[in-house]
All heavy atoms as TSV, in Angstrom:
chain	resi	resn	atom	element	x	y	z
A	1	MET	N	N	0.860	-1.169	-0.012
A	1	MET	CA	C	-0.005	0.013	0.017
A	1	MET	C	C	0.893	1.222	0.014
A	1	MET	O	O	1.843	1.329	0.775
A	1	MET	CB	C	-0.916	-0.007	1.208
A	1	MET	CG	C	-1.693	1.250	1.362
A	1	MET	SD	S	-3.190	1.225	2.369
A	1	MET	CE	C	-2.635	0.818	3.961
A	2	LYS	N	N	0.575	2.190	-0.853
A	2	LYS	CA	C	1.346	3.428	-0.939
A	2	LYS	C	C	0.968	4.383	0.163
A	2	LYS	O	O	-0.214	4.441	0.599
A	2	LYS	CB	C	1.087	4.135	-2.298
A	2	LYS	CG	C	1.696	3.423	-3.505
A	2	LYS	CD	C	1.518	4.286	-4.714
A	2	LYS	CE	C	2.214	3.726	-5.903
A	2	LYS	NZ	N	2.056	4.584	-7.081
A	3	LYS	N	N	1.913	5.168	0.563
A	3	LYS	CA	C	1.651	6.259	1.541
A	3	LYS	C	C	1.068	7.444	0.799
A	3	LYS	O	O	1.402	7.695	-0.368
A	3	LYS	CB	C	2.924	6.610	2.273
A	3	LYS	CG	C	3.451	5.547	3.182
A	3	LYS	CD	C	4.638	6.002	3.938
A	3	LYS	CE	C	5.126	4.872	4.845
A	3	LYS	NZ	N	6.250	5.291	5.661
A	4	VAL	N	N	0.242	8.188	1.477
A	4	VAL	CA	C	-0.396	9.382	0.894
A	4	VAL	C	C	0.175	10.619	1.587
A	4	VAL	O	O	0.262	10.713	2.794
A	4	VAL	CB	C	-1.923	9.369	1.087
A	4	VAL	CG1	C	-2.572	10.604	0.525
A	4	VAL	CG2	C	-2.503	8.105	0.415
A	5	SER	N	N	0.556	11.581	0.753
A	5	SER	CA	C	1.036	12.882	1.295
A	5	SER	C	C	0.052	13.934	0.840
A	5	SER	O	O	-0.302	14.027	-0.321
A	5	SER	CB	C	2.411	13.211	0.722
A	5	SER	OG	O	3.328	12.297	1.167
A	6	VAL	N	N	-0.392	14.771	1.778
A	6	VAL	CA	C	-1.303	15.872	1.506
A	6	VAL	C	C	-0.492	17.186	1.597
A	6	VAL	O	O	0.184	17.413	2.599
A	6	VAL	CB	C	-2.474	15.920	2.481
A	6	VAL	CG1	C	-3.354	17.120	2.227
A	6	VAL	CG2	C	-3.273	14.620	2.405
A	7	ILE	N	N	-0.548	17.943	0.530
A	7	ILE	CA	C	0.175	19.219	0.484
A	7	ILE	C	C	-0.804	20.363	0.334
A	7	ILE	O	O	-1.527	20.438	-0.655
A	7	ILE	CB	C	1.214	19.211	-0.659
A	7	ILE	CG1	C	2.187	18.091	-0.453
A	7	ILE	CG2	C	1.905	20.570	-0.743
A	7	ILE	CD1	C	3.197	17.926	-1.559
A	8	THR	N	N	-0.858	21.216	1.354
A	8	THR	CA	C	-1.755	22.371	1.302
A	8	THR	C	C	-1.091	23.471	0.474
A	8	THR	O	O	0.170	23.561	0.428
A	8	THR	CB	C	-2.095	22.882	2.680
A	8	THR	OG1	O	-0.879	23.275	3.332
A	8	THR	CG2	C	-2.808	21.851	3.516
A	9	GLY	N	N	-1.892	24.285	-0.188
A	9	GLY	CA	C	-1.344	25.332	-1.042
A	9	GLY	C	C	-0.603	24.753	-2.230
A	9	GLY	O	O	0.377	25.301	-2.717
A	10	GLY	N	N	-1.056	23.543	-2.648
A	10	GLY	CA	C	-0.351	22.803	-3.685
A	10	GLY	C	C	-0.511	23.229	-5.108
A	10	GLY	O	O	0.091	22.692	-5.986
A	11	GLY	N	N	-1.354	24.211	-5.350
A	11	GLY	CA	C	-1.640	24.613	-6.693
A	11	GLY	C	C	-0.532	25.412	-7.351
A	11	GLY	O	O	-0.457	25.529	-8.563
A	12	SER	N	N	0.349	25.973	-6.537
A	12	SER	CA	C	1.429	26.777	-7.109
A	12	SER	C	C	2.469	27.070	-5.998
A	12	SER	O	O	2.338	26.594	-4.878
A	12	SER	CB	C	0.881	28.121	-7.652
A	12	SER	OG	O	0.322	28.894	-6.581
A	13	GLY	N	N	3.470	27.803	-6.356
A	13	GLY	CA	C	4.436	28.275	-5.385
A	13	GLY	C	C	5.127	27.191	-4.596
A	13	GLY	O	O	5.509	26.152	-5.155
A	14	MET	N	N	5.291	27.433	-3.323
A	14	MET	CA	C	6.038	26.501	-2.440
A	14	MET	C	C	5.351	25.151	-2.336
A	14	MET	O	O	6.022	24.124	-2.184
A	14	MET	CB	C	6.205	27.117	-1.048
A	14	MET	CG	C	7.224	28.273	-1.077
A	14	MET	SD	S	7.415	29.132	0.497
A	14	MET	CE	C	7.699	27.811	1.632
A	15	GLY	N	N	4.020	25.124	-2.368
A	15	GLY	CA	C	3.317	23.846	-2.254
A	15	GLY	C	C	3.618	22.956	-3.445
A	15	GLY	O	O	3.938	21.766	-3.297
A	16	LEU	N	N	3.551	23.494	-4.646
A	16	LEU	CA	C	3.840	22.710	-5.838
A	16	LEU	C	C	5.330	22.324	-5.879
A	16	LEU	O	O	5.641	21.200	-6.223
A	16	LEU	CB	C	3.466	23.495	-7.127
A	16	LEU	CG	C	3.752	22.797	-8.433
A	16	LEU	CD1	C	3.057	21.414	-8.488
A	16	LEU	CD2	C	3.273	23.677	-9.598
A	17	ALA	N	N	6.188	23.237	-5.485
A	17	ALA	CA	C	7.645	22.938	-5.458
A	17	ALA	C	C	7.882	21.809	-4.470
A	17	ALA	O	O	8.711	20.914	-4.770
A	17	ALA	CB	C	8.413	24.191	-5.065
A	18	THR	N	N	7.227	21.826	-3.336
A	18	THR	CA	C	7.395	20.731	-2.352
A	18	THR	C	C	6.954	19.389	-2.949
A	18	THR	O	O	7.608	18.369	-2.735
A	18	THR	CB	C	6.584	21.070	-1.093
A	18	THR	OG1	O	7.045	22.277	-0.520
A	18	THR	CG2	C	6.660	19.930	-0.069
A	19	ALA	N	N	5.852	19.401	-3.643
A	19	ALA	CA	C	5.330	18.173	-4.266
A	19	ALA	C	C	6.341	17.560	-5.208
A	19	ALA	O	O	6.493	16.332	-5.259
A	19	ALA	CB	C	4.031	18.426	-4.990
A	20	LYS	N	N	7.092	18.398	-5.911
A	20	LYS	CA	C	8.098	17.913	-6.838
A	20	LYS	C	C	9.306	17.261	-6.175
A	20	LYS	O	O	10.059	16.543	-6.798
A	20	LYS	CB	C	8.512	19.037	-7.770
A	20	LYS	CG	C	7.439	19.493	-8.724
A	20	LYS	CD	C	7.884	20.652	-9.550
A	20	LYS	CE	C	6.791	21.138	-10.451
A	20	LYS	NZ	N	7.194	22.321	-11.215
A	21	TYR	N	N	9.451	17.510	-4.865
A	21	TYR	CA	C	10.526	16.890	-4.103
A	21	TYR	C	C	10.098	15.578	-3.452
A	21	TYR	O	O	10.930	14.864	-2.892
A	21	TYR	CB	C	11.050	17.846	-3.022
A	21	TYR	CG	C	12.032	18.857	-3.528
A	21	TYR	CD1	C	11.599	20.155	-3.826
A	21	TYR	CD2	C	13.343	18.546	-3.728
A	21	TYR	CE1	C	12.498	21.103	-4.302
A	21	TYR	CE2	C	14.260	19.459	-4.203
A	21	TYR	CZ	C	13.821	20.755	-4.498
A	21	TYR	OH	O	14.708	21.645	-4.956
A	22	MET	N	N	8.830	15.261	-3.515
A	22	MET	CA	C	8.342	14.048	-2.886
A	22	MET	C	C	8.779	12.821	-3.711
A	22	MET	O	O	9.022	12.895	-4.903
A	22	MET	CB	C	6.812	14.062	-2.814
A	22	MET	CG	C	6.226	15.237	-2.011
A	22	MET	SD	S	6.764	15.270	-0.328
A	22	MET	CE	C	6.001	13.805	0.319
A	23	SER	N	N	8.846	11.713	-3.027
A	23	SER	CA	C	9.190	10.451	-3.661
A	23	SER	C	C	8.070	10.059	-4.611
A	23	SER	O	O	6.879	10.234	-4.286
A	23	SER	CB	C	9.371	9.383	-2.588
A	23	SER	OG	O	9.497	8.102	-3.178
A	24	LYS	N	N	8.387	9.460	-5.755
A	24	LYS	CA	C	7.374	9.097	-6.723
A	24	LYS	C	C	6.667	7.807	-6.319
A	24	LYS	O	O	5.741	7.390	-7.008
A	24	LYS	CB	C	7.985	8.965	-8.107
A	24	LYS	CG	C	8.392	10.302	-8.652
A	24	LYS	CD	C	8.906	10.175	-10.075
A	24	LYS	CE	C	9.275	11.581	-10.575
A	24	LYS	NZ	N	9.827	11.547	-11.901
A	25	ASP	N	N	7.048	7.195	-5.193
A	25	ASP	CA	C	6.341	6.002	-4.759
A	25	ASP	C	C	5.188	6.364	-3.777
A	25	ASP	O	O	4.559	5.472	-3.245
A	25	ASP	CB	C	7.292	4.986	-4.137
A	25	ASP	CG	C	7.909	5.441	-2.815
A	25	ASP	OD1	O	7.842	6.659	-2.540
A	25	ASP	OD2	O	8.467	4.631	-2.079
A	26	LYS	N	N	4.931	7.649	-3.631
A	26	LYS	CA	C	3.828	8.094	-2.783
A	26	LYS	C	C	2.691	8.697	-3.625
A	26	LYS	O	O	2.912	9.120	-4.748
A	26	LYS	CB	C	4.314	9.193	-1.816
A	26	LYS	CG	C	5.315	8.736	-0.823
A	26	LYS	CD	C	5.680	9.845	0.139
A	26	LYS	CE	C	6.708	9.232	1.115
A	26	LYS	NZ	N	6.988	10.092	2.191
A	27	ILE	N	N	1.497	8.652	-3.072
A	27	ILE	CA	C	0.386	9.337	-3.684
A	27	ILE	C	C	0.340	10.745	-3.125
A	27	ILE	O	O	0.437	10.955	-1.911
A	27	ILE	CB	C	-0.952	8.621	-3.351
A	27	ILE	CG1	C	-0.933	7.180	-3.905
A	27	ILE	CG2	C	-2.142	9.390	-3.877
A	27	ILE	CD1	C	-2.090	6.325	-3.419
A	28	ILE	N	N	0.233	11.720	-4.005
A	28	ILE	CA	C	0.211	13.092	-3.569
A	28	ILE	C	C	-1.207	13.686	-3.776
A	28	ILE	O	O	-1.796	13.583	-4.837
A	28	ILE	CB	C	1.214	13.909	-4.368
A	28	ILE	CG1	C	2.635	13.415	-4.121
A	28	ILE	CG2	C	1.108	15.418	-4.029
A	28	ILE	CD1	C	3.695	14.057	-4.992
A	29	VAL	N	N	-1.710	14.293	-2.728
A	29	VAL	CA	C	-2.975	15.003	-2.814
A	29	VAL	C	C	-2.639	16.474	-2.623
A	29	VAL	O	O	-2.143	16.899	-1.570
A	29	VAL	CB	C	-3.963	14.549	-1.724
A	29	VAL	CG1	C	-5.236	15.380	-1.797
A	29	VAL	CG2	C	-4.284	13.050	-1.873
A	30	LEU	N	N	-2.927	17.248	-3.681
A	30	LEU	CA	C	-2.744	18.697	-3.575
A	30	LEU	C	C	-4.042	19.331	-3.154
A	30	LEU	O	O	-5.087	18.987	-3.703
A	30	LEU	CB	C	-2.323	19.266	-4.945
A	30	LEU	CG	C	-0.985	18.782	-5.525
A	30	LEU	CD1	C	-0.757	19.442	-6.865
A	30	LEU	CD2	C	0.144	19.029	-4.594
A	31	THR	N	N	-3.969	20.247	-2.230
A	31	THR	CA	C	-5.166	20.914	-1.813
A	31	THR	C	C	-4.956	22.422	-1.782
A	31	THR	O	O	-3.836	22.882	-1.612
A	31	THR	CB	C	-5.666	20.401	-0.399
A	31	THR	OG1	O	-6.901	20.979	-0.097
A	31	THR	CG2	C	-4.637	20.692	0.670
A	32	GLY	N	N	-6.025	23.132	-1.991
A	32	GLY	CA	C	-6.017	24.597	-2.010
A	32	GLY	C	C	-7.434	25.034	-2.346
A	32	GLY	O	O	-8.359	24.233	-2.388
A	33	ARG	N	N	-7.620	26.302	-2.536
A	33	ARG	CA	C	-8.974	26.818	-2.790
A	33	ARG	C	C	-9.304	27.017	-4.260
A	33	ARG	O	O	-10.452	27.117	-4.624
A	33	ARG	CB	C	-9.172	28.134	-2.019
A	33	ARG	CG	C	-9.114	27.910	-0.534
A	33	ARG	CD	C	-9.236	29.225	0.183
A	33	ARG	NE	N	-8.029	30.006	-0.044
A	33	ARG	CZ	C	-7.896	31.248	0.315
A	33	ARG	NH1	N	-8.826	31.913	0.972
A	33	ARG	NH2	N	-6.738	31.885	0.094
A	34	THR	N	N	-8.310	27.067	-5.143
A	34	THR	CA	C	-8.532	27.376	-6.537
A	34	THR	C	C	-8.435	26.091	-7.394
A	34	THR	O	O	-7.321	25.562	-7.611
A	34	THR	CB	C	-7.526	28.395	-7.056
A	34	THR	OG1	O	-7.533	29.530	-6.156
A	34	THR	CG2	C	-7.901	28.904	-8.448
A	35	VAL	N	N	-9.553	25.590	-7.818
A	35	VAL	CA	C	-9.623	24.282	-8.536
A	35	VAL	C	C	-8.784	24.324	-9.787
A	35	VAL	O	O	-8.038	23.367	-10.044
A	35	VAL	CB	C	-11.080	23.948	-8.869
A	35	VAL	CG1	C	-11.164	22.698	-9.738
A	35	VAL	CG2	C	-11.904	23.767	-7.604
A	36	ASN	N	N	-8.813	25.391	-10.573
A	36	ASN	CA	C	-8.095	25.447	-11.808
A	36	ASN	C	C	-6.584	25.320	-11.567
A	36	ASN	O	O	-5.886	24.576	-12.270
A	36	ASN	CB	C	-8.408	26.766	-12.539
A	36	ASN	CG	C	-7.896	26.751	-13.978
A	36	ASN	OD1	O	-7.564	25.742	-14.529
A	36	ASN	ND2	N	-7.796	27.951	-14.541
A	37	LYS	N	N	-6.066	26.009	-10.571
A	37	LYS	CA	C	-4.638	25.920	-10.233
A	37	LYS	C	C	-4.276	24.502	-9.799
A	37	LYS	O	O	-3.210	23.984	-10.163
A	37	LYS	CB	C	-4.280	26.924	-9.139
A	37	LYS	CG	C	-4.255	28.374	-9.612
A	37	LYS	CD	C	-4.145	29.329	-8.455
A	37	LYS	CE	C	-2.734	29.436	-7.967
A	37	LYS	NZ	N	-2.572	30.499	-6.919
A	38	LEU	N	N	-5.146	23.890	-9.005
A	38	LEU	CA	C	-4.886	22.554	-8.558
A	38	LEU	C	C	-4.831	21.558	-9.707
A	38	LEU	O	O	-3.947	20.716	-9.777
A	38	LEU	CB	C	-5.938	22.090	-7.528
A	38	LEU	CG	C	-5.940	22.803	-6.190
A	38	LEU	CD1	C	-7.168	22.408	-5.390
A	38	LEU	CD2	C	-4.649	22.479	-5.403
A	39	GLU	N	N	-5.772	21.664	-10.613
A	39	GLU	CA	C	-5.828	20.768	-11.757
A	39	GLU	C	C	-4.600	20.912	-12.623
A	39	GLU	O	O	-4.025	19.936	-13.113
A	39	GLU	CB	C	-7.114	20.982	-12.556
A	39	GLU	CG	C	-8.345	20.506	-11.835
A	39	GLU	CD	C	-9.651	20.902	-12.537
A	39	GLU	OE1	O	-9.615	21.709	-13.480
A	39	GLU	OE2	O	-10.689	20.339	-12.121
A	40	ASN	N	N	-4.149	22.160	-12.863
A	40	ASN	CA	C	-2.953	22.401	-13.656
A	40	ASN	C	C	-1.721	21.790	-12.948
A	40	ASN	O	O	-0.881	21.192	-13.607
A	40	ASN	CB	C	-2.727	23.879	-13.877
A	40	ASN	CG	C	-3.749	24.461	-14.862
A	40	ASN	OD1	O	-4.344	23.777	-15.673
A	40	ASN	ND2	N	-3.975	25.783	-14.763
A	41	ALA	N	N	-1.654	21.944	-11.655
A	41	ALA	CA	C	-0.530	21.411	-10.898
A	41	ALA	C	C	-0.512	19.898	-10.937
A	41	ALA	O	O	0.547	19.271	-11.091
A	41	ALA	CB	C	-0.563	21.906	-9.467
A	42	VAL	N	N	-1.669	19.271	-10.805
A	42	VAL	CA	C	-1.765	17.795	-10.838
A	42	VAL	C	C	-1.328	17.339	-12.234
A	42	VAL	O	O	-0.590	16.354	-12.329
A	42	VAL	CB	C	-3.185	17.355	-10.492
A	42	VAL	CG1	C	-3.421	15.889	-10.947
A	42	VAL	CG2	C	-3.457	17.459	-9.037
A	43	ASN	N	N	-1.772	18.000	-13.288
A	43	ASN	CA	C	-1.361	17.610	-14.643
A	43	ASN	C	C	0.166	17.704	-14.797
A	43	ASN	O	O	0.779	16.811	-15.399
A	43	ASN	CB	C	-2.064	18.465	-15.699
A	43	ASN	CG	C	-3.541	18.116	-15.771
A	43	ASN	OD1	O	-3.934	17.024	-15.492
A	43	ASN	ND2	N	-4.329	19.064	-16.231
A	44	GLU	N	N	0.735	18.744	-14.255
A	44	GLU	CA	C	2.203	18.914	-14.321
A	44	GLU	C	C	2.908	17.755	-13.547
A	44	GLU	O	O	3.855	17.209	-14.090
A	44	GLU	CB	C	2.558	20.243	-13.688
A	44	GLU	CG	C	4.015	20.618	-13.822
A	44	GLU	CD	C	4.350	21.985	-13.296
A	44	GLU	OE1	O	3.438	22.863	-13.235
A	44	GLU	OE2	O	5.509	22.198	-12.931
A	45	LEU	N	N	2.403	17.405	-12.396
A	45	LEU	CA	C	2.991	16.311	-11.654
A	45	LEU	C	C	2.852	14.987	-12.351
A	45	LEU	O	O	3.775	14.143	-12.382
A	45	LEU	CB	C	2.408	16.249	-10.234
A	45	LEU	CG	C	2.769	17.382	-9.288
A	45	LEU	CD1	C	1.969	17.265	-8.016
A	45	LEU	CD2	C	4.259	17.389	-9.008
A	46	LYS	N	N	1.707	14.742	-12.957
A	46	LYS	CA	C	1.463	13.490	-13.651
A	46	LYS	C	C	2.418	13.337	-14.820
A	46	LYS	O	O	2.924	12.273	-15.129
A	46	LYS	CB	C	0.001	13.376	-14.098
A	46	LYS	CG	C	-0.928	13.044	-12.937
A	46	LYS	CD	C	-2.349	12.879	-13.418
A	46	LYS	CE	C	-3.245	12.502	-12.251
A	46	LYS	NZ	N	-4.649	12.286	-12.663
A	47	GLU	N	N	2.704	14.480	-15.521
A	47	GLU	CA	C	3.643	14.453	-16.640
A	47	GLU	C	C	5.046	14.095	-16.157
A	47	GLU	O	O	5.830	13.565	-16.904
A	47	GLU	CB	C	3.666	15.834	-17.341
A	47	GLU	CG	C	2.428	16.073	-18.167
A	47	GLU	CD	C	2.412	17.473	-18.798
A	47	GLU	OE1	O	3.431	18.214	-18.680
A	47	GLU	OE2	O	1.363	17.823	-19.355
A	48	LEU	N	N	5.327	14.402	-14.864
A	48	LEU	CA	C	6.654	14.105	-14.299
A	48	LEU	C	C	6.686	12.694	-13.698
A	48	LEU	O	O	7.703	12.304	-13.132
A	48	LEU	CB	C	6.984	15.137	-13.236
A	48	LEU	CG	C	7.220	16.550	-13.712
A	48	LEU	CD1	C	7.344	17.525	-12.552
A	48	LEU	CD2	C	8.437	16.642	-14.615
A	49	GLY	N	N	5.570	11.951	-13.765
A	49	GLY	CA	C	5.560	10.585	-13.303
A	49	GLY	C	C	4.988	10.356	-11.900
A	49	GLY	O	O	5.124	9.279	-11.333
A	50	TYR	N	N	4.359	11.372	-11.335
A	50	TYR	CA	C	3.763	11.261	-9.986
A	50	TYR	C	C	2.308	10.766	-10.105
A	50	TYR	O	O	1.652	11.055	-11.087
A	50	TYR	CB	C	3.766	12.584	-9.293
A	50	TYR	CG	C	5.109	13.117	-8.867
A	50	TYR	CD1	C	5.845	13.925	-9.725
A	50	TYR	CD2	C	5.671	12.754	-7.656
A	50	TYR	CE1	C	7.094	14.416	-9.366
A	50	TYR	CE2	C	6.925	13.229	-7.288
A	50	TYR	CZ	C	7.594	14.066	-8.142
A	50	TYR	OH	O	8.829	14.520	-7.777
A	51	GLU	N	N	1.853	10.101	-9.058
A	51	GLU	CA	C	0.402	9.814	-8.922
A	51	GLU	C	C	-0.127	10.923	-8.048
A	51	GLU	O	O	0.205	11.010	-6.881
A	51	GLU	CB	C	0.166	8.452	-8.272
A	51	GLU	CG	C	-1.286	8.122	-8.148
A	51	GLU	CD	C	-1.568	6.749	-7.541
A	51	GLU	OE1	O	-0.595	5.979	-7.290
A	51	GLU	OE2	O	-2.749	6.473	-7.282
A	52	ALA	N	N	-0.916	11.784	-8.625
A	52	ALA	CA	C	-1.370	13.000	-7.887
A	52	ALA	C	C	-2.863	13.253	-8.137
A	52	ALA	O	O	-3.409	12.907	-9.182
A	52	ALA	CB	C	-0.575	14.210	-8.373
A	53	TYR	N	N	-3.472	13.836	-7.117
A	53	TYR	CA	C	-4.909	14.179	-7.123
A	53	TYR	C	C	-5.127	15.574	-6.608
A	53	TYR	O	O	-4.339	16.035	-5.764
A	53	TYR	CB	C	-5.711	13.191	-6.295
A	53	TYR	CG	C	-5.582	11.753	-6.738
A	53	TYR	CD1	C	-4.574	10.936	-6.244
A	53	TYR	CD2	C	-6.451	11.233	-7.696
A	53	TYR	CE1	C	-4.425	9.635	-6.682
A	53	TYR	CE2	C	-6.330	9.928	-8.129
A	53	TYR	CZ	C	-5.302	9.127	-7.625
A	53	TYR	OH	O	-5.190	7.829	-8.053
A	54	ALA	N	N	-6.143	16.230	-7.078
A	54	ALA	CA	C	-6.499	17.551	-6.589
A	54	ALA	C	C	-7.727	17.417	-5.693
A	54	ALA	O	O	-8.644	16.635	-5.950
A	54	ALA	CB	C	-6.798	18.454	-7.739
A	55	PHE	N	N	-7.758	18.212	-4.609
A	55	PHE	CA	C	-8.907	18.273	-3.753
A	55	PHE	C	C	-9.089	19.694	-3.230
A	55	PHE	O	O	-8.235	20.148	-2.454
A	55	PHE	CB	C	-8.785	17.301	-2.555
A	55	PHE	CG	C	-10.062	17.078	-1.834
A	55	PHE	CD1	C	-10.921	16.066	-2.191
A	55	PHE	CD2	C	-10.455	17.934	-0.794
A	55	PHE	CE1	C	-12.133	15.867	-1.542
A	55	PHE	CE2	C	-11.630	17.775	-0.122
A	55	PHE	CZ	C	-12.458	16.744	-0.496
A	56	ALA	N	N	-10.083	20.372	-3.726
A	56	ALA	CA	C	-10.315	21.780	-3.267
A	56	ALA	C	C	-10.756	21.805	-1.841
A	56	ALA	O	O	-11.657	21.040	-1.449
A	56	ALA	CB	C	-11.371	22.429	-4.177
A	57	CYS	N	N	-10.095	22.610	-1.059
A	57	CYS	CA	C	-10.361	22.659	0.396
A	57	CYS	C	C	-9.874	23.960	0.985
A	57	CYS	O	O	-8.751	24.367	0.719
A	57	CYS	CB	C	-9.681	21.491	1.063
A	57	CYS	SG	S	-9.890	21.415	2.868
A	58	ASP	N	N	-10.730	24.591	1.764
A	58	ASP	CA	C	-10.286	25.757	2.539
A	58	ASP	C	C	-10.025	25.203	3.967
A	58	ASP	O	O	-10.915	24.787	4.690
A	58	ASP	CB	C	-11.441	26.799	2.617
A	58	ASP	CG	C	-11.056	28.019	3.382
A	58	ASP	OD1	O	-10.158	27.969	4.209
A	58	ASP	OD2	O	-11.690	29.062	3.183
A	59	THR	N	N	-8.755	25.147	4.335
A	59	THR	CA	C	-8.348	24.510	5.571
A	59	THR	C	C	-8.814	25.239	6.823
A	59	THR	O	O	-8.653	24.743	7.940
A	59	THR	CB	C	-6.820	24.255	5.628
A	59	THR	OG1	O	-6.170	25.502	5.470
A	59	THR	CG2	C	-6.380	23.299	4.559
A	60	SER	N	N	-9.419	26.385	6.637
A	60	SER	CA	C	-9.976	27.102	7.801
A	60	SER	C	C	-11.415	26.668	8.098
A	60	SER	O	O	-11.991	27.083	9.090
A	60	SER	CB	C	-9.936	28.628	7.597
A	60	SER	OG	O	-10.857	29.027	6.577
A	61	ILE	N	N	-11.943	25.792	7.257
A	61	ILE	CA	C	-13.314	25.281	7.430
A	61	ILE	C	C	-13.236	23.785	7.832
A	61	ILE	O	O	-12.868	22.943	6.995
A	61	ILE	CB	C	-14.137	25.483	6.158
A	61	ILE	CG1	C	-14.183	26.981	5.811
A	61	ILE	CG2	C	-15.554	24.892	6.333
A	61	ILE	CD1	C	-14.864	27.300	4.500
A	62	ARG	N	N	-13.571	23.533	9.075
A	62	ARG	CA	C	-13.426	22.168	9.652
A	62	ARG	C	C	-14.104	21.091	8.804
A	62	ARG	O	O	-13.514	20.014	8.616
A	62	ARG	CB	C	-13.989	22.178	11.073
A	62	ARG	CG	C	-13.770	20.934	11.857
A	62	ARG	CD	C	-14.357	21.088	13.270
A	62	ARG	NE	N	-13.808	20.187	14.219
A	62	ARG	CZ	C	-12.657	20.331	14.831
A	62	ARG	NH1	N	-11.885	21.356	14.558
A	62	ARG	NH2	N	-12.227	19.465	15.711
A	63	GLU	N	N	-15.318	21.316	8.327
A	63	GLU	CA	C	-15.997	20.281	7.553
A	63	GLU	C	C	-15.278	19.937	6.243
A	63	GLU	O	O	-15.269	18.774	5.835
A	63	GLU	CB	C	-17.478	20.727	7.281
A	63	GLU	CG	C	-18.383	20.672	8.490
A	63	GLU	CD	C	-18.361	19.299	9.190
A	63	GLU	OE1	O	-18.521	18.256	8.466
A	63	GLU	OE2	O	-18.229	19.250	10.410
A	64	GLN	N	N	-14.677	20.954	5.609
A	64	GLN	CA	C	-13.960	20.696	4.394
A	64	GLN	C	C	-12.688	19.876	4.692
A	64	GLN	O	O	-12.296	18.993	3.899
A	64	GLN	CB	C	-13.579	22.003	3.690
A	64	GLN	CG	C	-14.777	22.692	3.075
A	64	GLN	CD	C	-14.385	23.889	2.253
A	64	GLN	OE1	O	-13.231	24.101	1.855
A	64	GLN	NE2	N	-15.345	24.792	2.027
A	65	VAL	N	N	-12.047	20.141	5.803
A	65	VAL	CA	C	-10.863	19.385	6.208
A	65	VAL	C	C	-11.238	17.943	6.481
A	65	VAL	O	O	-10.487	16.994	6.086
A	65	VAL	CB	C	-10.169	20.041	7.420
A	65	VAL	CG1	C	-9.014	19.157	7.902
A	65	VAL	CG2	C	-9.670	21.421	7.089
A	66	LYS	N	N	-12.376	17.687	7.098
A	66	LYS	CA	C	-12.830	16.312	7.332
A	66	LYS	C	C	-13.025	15.576	6.011
A	66	LYS	O	O	-12.663	14.419	5.914
A	66	LYS	CB	C	-14.136	16.324	8.153
A	66	LYS	CG	C	-13.995	16.697	9.601
A	66	LYS	CD	C	-15.331	16.697	10.306
A	66	LYS	CE	C	-15.185	17.109	11.756
A	66	LYS	NZ	N	-16.481	17.107	12.430
A	67	LYS	N	N	-13.581	16.280	5.031
A	67	LYS	CA	C	-13.766	15.617	3.713
A	67	LYS	C	C	-12.444	15.360	3.041
A	67	LYS	O	O	-12.279	14.337	2.374
A	67	LYS	CB	C	-14.666	16.507	2.848
A	67	LYS	CG	C	-16.124	16.516	3.309
A	67	LYS	CD	C	-16.983	17.421	2.456
A	67	LYS	CE	C	-18.384	17.471	3.003
A	67	LYS	NZ	N	-19.281	18.346	2.233
A	68	LEU	N	N	-11.501	16.264	3.194
A	68	LEU	CA	C	-10.175	16.046	2.666
A	68	LEU	C	C	-9.515	14.824	3.314
A	68	LEU	O	O	-8.934	13.996	2.579
A	68	LEU	CB	C	-9.262	17.255	2.959
A	68	LEU	CG	C	-7.780	17.134	2.679
A	68	LEU	CD1	C	-7.508	16.849	1.195
A	68	LEU	CD2	C	-7.043	18.400	3.125
A	69	VAL	N	N	-9.646	14.628	4.591
A	69	VAL	CA	C	-9.114	13.476	5.282
A	69	VAL	C	C	-9.785	12.194	4.772
A	69	VAL	O	O	-9.099	11.222	4.490
A	69	VAL	CB	C	-9.281	13.629	6.826
A	69	VAL	CG1	C	-8.937	12.335	7.514
A	69	VAL	CG2	C	-8.434	14.770	7.333
A	70	GLU	N	N	-11.089	12.235	4.641
A	70	GLU	CA	C	-11.800	11.037	4.134
A	70	GLU	C	C	-11.326	10.702	2.713
A	70	GLU	O	O	-11.098	9.505	2.423
A	70	GLU	CB	C	-13.295	11.309	4.156
A	70	GLU	CG	C	-13.885	11.358	5.539
A	70	GLU	CD	C	-15.363	11.831	5.536
A	70	GLU	OE1	O	-15.905	12.036	4.439
A	70	GLU	OE2	O	-15.936	11.961	6.643
A	71	PHE	N	N	-11.216	11.697	1.852
A	71	PHE	CA	C	-10.751	11.452	0.505
A	71	PHE	C	C	-9.339	10.841	0.490
A	71	PHE	O	O	-9.094	9.835	-0.169
A	71	PHE	CB	C	-10.774	12.751	-0.328
A	71	PHE	CG	C	-10.151	12.604	-1.673
A	71	PHE	CD1	C	-10.855	11.948	-2.699
A	71	PHE	CD2	C	-8.893	13.101	-1.961
A	71	PHE	CE1	C	-10.291	11.825	-3.957
A	71	PHE	CE2	C	-8.315	12.938	-3.184
A	71	PHE	CZ	C	-8.994	12.305	-4.196
A	72	SER	N	N	-8.463	11.458	1.269
A	72	SER	CA	C	-7.064	10.983	1.267
A	72	SER	C	C	-6.944	9.601	1.862
A	72	SER	O	O	-6.202	8.765	1.337
A	72	SER	CB	C	-6.230	11.977	2.143
A	72	SER	OG	O	-6.243	13.261	1.572
A	73	ALA	N	N	-7.768	9.286	2.884
A	73	ALA	CA	C	-7.720	7.954	3.476
A	73	ALA	C	C	-8.247	6.899	2.526
A	73	ALA	O	O	-7.853	5.731	2.584
A	73	ALA	CB	C	-8.550	7.944	4.749
A	74	SER	N	N	-9.160	7.278	1.612
A	74	SER	CA	C	-9.726	6.352	0.659
A	74	SER	C	C	-8.759	5.901	-0.415
A	74	SER	O	O	-8.957	4.933	-1.099
A	74	SER	CB	C	-10.979	6.965	-0.006
A	74	SER	OG	O	-10.617	7.935	-0.968
A	75	LEU	N	N	-7.635	6.686	-0.541
A	75	LEU	CA	C	-6.664	6.326	-1.555
A	75	LEU	C	C	-5.769	5.222	-1.075
A	75	LEU	O	O	-5.028	4.630	-1.771
A	75	LEU	CB	C	-5.840	7.575	-1.964
A	75	LEU	CG	C	-6.649	8.702	-2.546
A	75	LEU	CD1	C	-5.778	9.958	-2.718
A	75	LEU	CD2	C	-7.232	8.312	-3.890
């Protein structure tokens, strides 16, 4: 079973840069508030050989974080 890494602010900047340093044997879940940025970042990671998923989430909203955890755990 692969380990899952969740990266907040993963749509660009430091979050996306961090994802590129992750091991390719992990599943990466990028999260942030802007769906378009997340999807572009996931496509970029997939082109580099990563297994990556986008999940829109505002981490200041508890219910959204719970859904993020459920999604990540399901992988």
